[in-house]
N, C-alpha and C positions, 0 to 999 in steps of 0.2 A: 329680890332674887330668892328661891326656892332653896331651903336647907337641903342638905342631902338626906337628913332621915325622912324628908318627906317623898323622896325619889324611891319608891319601894314597890319590887314586882311580887305578886302574889301569884304562885303555879294553880292553874285550876285543872284539877284532875280529868275533868268532861272536856276539856279542849283537845281539839284534832293537830295532832304535829305532824309536821311533813319533813320528811329527811331527805335532803339533797347529797347525793353519794358522788363520789368522783368517778367518771365513765372509764377510766382505766383500772379504777378498784373492780376487782372480783368479786360479784356478789356471793353472801355466803349461802351454804346450802339450805334450802327451803324444803320442808317435806311436801311430797305430792300425793296426788290422790292414792289410793293404796289399789294395789294391782290387783285384777281380778285372777281367778283361778284358772287352771289351764283349759276348764270345760268351757268357761266366759269367750277365751281367746280361740279356742275352737269354733264357737258357735259365731264370733264377730268375722272369722276365716269364712266359715261356710254360709254365714248368711243367717238373717232371722225369721221371724213368722212373716213380717211385715214383705218380706222380700218373696215368700210364698205365692202371695196374691197376685198372682198374674192372669191376664186374660188370654183368650185364644189369639195367636201369632203376636203376643206382646202389643196387643193394639193400643194399649195405652200412651206408648211412645209413638203412634203415628198419628199424625195430624192431617194427612192428605187422604182424599176419598180412595176408596178400593180400585175404582176403575182408572185411577191415574198412574202414571209410570213411576212418580216419585215414589207412591207407596210401595211399590216391589223393591224399585230401588235401594231401600232402607234395608231389605232382607239381605244385600249384598255389600253392606258397608262395613267390612270387617278388613284387617290388614294381614300381612303376612305372618308376622309375629305372632298375632291371636289362633291363625289355621296351625301353624307348627306347633304351637303350644297344646292345642286341642288333639291334635294328632299324636303327639308325645303322649297325651294323658290317655289316650285310647289305647296306646301301645304297654304302657306300665300303668294299671289301676291298682291303685292304693287302697287298701282293705281299710274300712272306717271313714274313709274319704268320699263326697258325692260329687260325681263328676260334673252334674249340672250346675252345683254351686260353686265349684271350683273355676269351671273352665266357660261354662255357658251362661250362665245367667246375665253376666253384667252386660253380654251383646250378641243373642243367638242370631245365628246367620244359616242361609242357605246356599253361600259359595262354596263351601267345604263339603258339604254332602252331595250336591249335585254333580261336581267335577269327581268325587271318590266314586260314585255309582256310574260316572258316564267312564272313567279309567277301568274299572274292574268289569264292568261288560266288555269293553273291547280286550282286557288283559285274558278273560275267560274263553271267548270266541276265539281269538289268536292260539292262545296255550291249547286249546282244543285240537285244533288245526294242525299245528305242529306237530303234537303229540300223536296223532294218529299217522301223520306223513314218517315220523321217526320209526314207528312201530313195524309199518309196512316197507320201511326203505329196505332195498335190495330184492323185493319180489316182481318178478318179470310180469306177473299178472296184475299188479297192482298200478294204478294210473290215478295219479293225485288230482283231486279238483275242490278246490276251496269252496267251503260250505258257509256261504254268506248269509244264510238262514240263522245261522247260532248268534248273529250280534242282535238281530231283532228281537229272537226270543228271549235271549238273556238280557236287554234292555227293558224287555215287558215284565219278567221276572224281577229283575233288580228294582226297578222302579217302583214296580208295584208293591213290592214287601217294605221297602224304603218311606212310602208315603201311607198305604192301606193299613198296614199293622200299626203305625204311629197314630192313625187318627182313631182305630178301633179302641188301641189302648186309652188313647184321652178321652173318649166318650164313657169307658168303662169306669177309668179314675173319678170324670166329673159326677157320675151315677153314683158313685160308692161316696164320694165328698158330701155329696146331699145327705147321704145318710149316717156317717161316721164323723163327729166332730174331731177337731184337730190333726185332720189327716194332710201330710205334704201334699201340694196341688203342684201339678208341670203345666206350664202352655204348651199346644199342639205343636208349635214353633220349637219350644224346647226338645221336647219328644223325638219331632224329624231331626234335630241337631245329632242327639244322641245316638239314634240308629245310623245315620248318616257317617259319623265319626267311627262308630264301632265297627263298621265295614272295610274300613282302611288295611286294615290286617291281612283281607283276603287279597290285596293286590301283589305284593310280593309272594303269598302263597300261590296263587294262580301262575304267576311266571314260573315258579319252580315246580308246576303242575308239568310241565316238559318233558321233565325225567320220565323216561319210561318204564319207572318202576312203580307196581300199585302200592307196595308195602311204605315206599318213601311218600307217595301221594296221601296215603292215609294218615301216616304220622303229620305230617304237614298241616292236613285239615284238623286234626284234633288238637294240635297246639293252636292254631288261629282259633276254633271254636270256644276252645277254653279261656284265651284273652279276652276276645270280644263278648262271650258268654257272661264273663263275670261283670264285665263293666256294665252289661245291661240288667244283671242282678244286683249287684250293688247301687245301683242308680234308683231302680224302681222297687227295691224293698222298704225304703224309708217312705213310700209314698202309700205302702199296702201294710205295714206292721202293725198299724194300730188298729186295723179291721180285722174281722173274726178270721181267727187262726185258719181254718180251712180256706176261705177265701182268698188269704194272703198267700198261702202255698202253692194254690191251685194257681193264683194269677202268674207266679214267678214260674213255675213248670209249665204253663202254657207258653211264657215267652222264649223261655229256653227252647222246647220243643219246636217252636216254629222257626229258632234260629238253627236248630242242627237240621230242621227238613231243608233250609236252604242250601246250608254247607253241604250236605252230604248229597241233594238233589244236582247242585251245580257240578259236584264231582264227579258225579256217574253219570250225568247226561252228557257233559262236554267230553268225555274222554271214553264214551262209548265205543266200541270196535264198530258196531252197526253204523254206517253212515247215516247222517240223518235223513239224507235225501232217500233213502230206502223207502221211508213212511209217506211219501208224498210223490206224487205223479209230476217231478221236475225234471229236466235236463240232467241234473247232476247223475241221474242214474244210469248214464249212459256207459260209466266206466265200471257198472256191476255185471257179473258174467251173465249173458243169457244163453237162453237154449232155442235152438232153431226147430222148426216143427217141419216134418218131410211133407210133401206133397201126399195127397191122398192116393194111396195104392191101390191097383184094380184087384178086386177080390180073387182070391185064388180058384183058380178052375175047378171045377168038380172033375 
């Protein structure tokens, strides 16, 4: 039988020890990784450089061929919460926050821009017709005739602005991105999404254009122009600020001027006192005053 002195244990400092703790025991506080600065948190919220590298129509997420229905179905794959959140972001622009990175980049869609433009078309056309009716209400010589041409013309203008301007801007940014390094890039779908949601504020504004007071209409359009224009300016300024100073300012000024042209043009055109049918040879001109030509009279007798 071995002696007690022979049973000795030596502690090896290099050995790995395993600690078995009681499941009910609260673990001691362990130091976590150092927190980043506020700048890093903002960068994490807004995205990083890798998230800026997107393709046209965010094609890297689409696996179906472009001629299939499934390819375009993904552009409308958005829930109600996301749409409301983006509408809220377009109505309450936050200085220093990028609309694309905060609301759009995770899942750009065409559902919101399409229905916003469609609703705006009918809001402008209906408010224009009702406004002219209220202005001439009580006049015995006035005969109200709906001007359905305003719907088609408004649709052409609104959808052309919501698609052609983003297409031109996307092409310009891609061209400048090839010349200037470290420039923020947006996909075509993201730009269309920004323009579409920025037009939402004009829907309640167009409804309030029914008020037969020119001063009120101009105040409303200036408020809407300031809100939607600031969304566009704050969104696209990061994409051009690394470029030449003149080019960057000219780009933002052009974006704002086109937006002003759309806003003022829709107000002036839809609420013009002269009926639209006056400029066309259409049946709607029947209510306009006409002059009757007397039959040829015989020459005075000498």
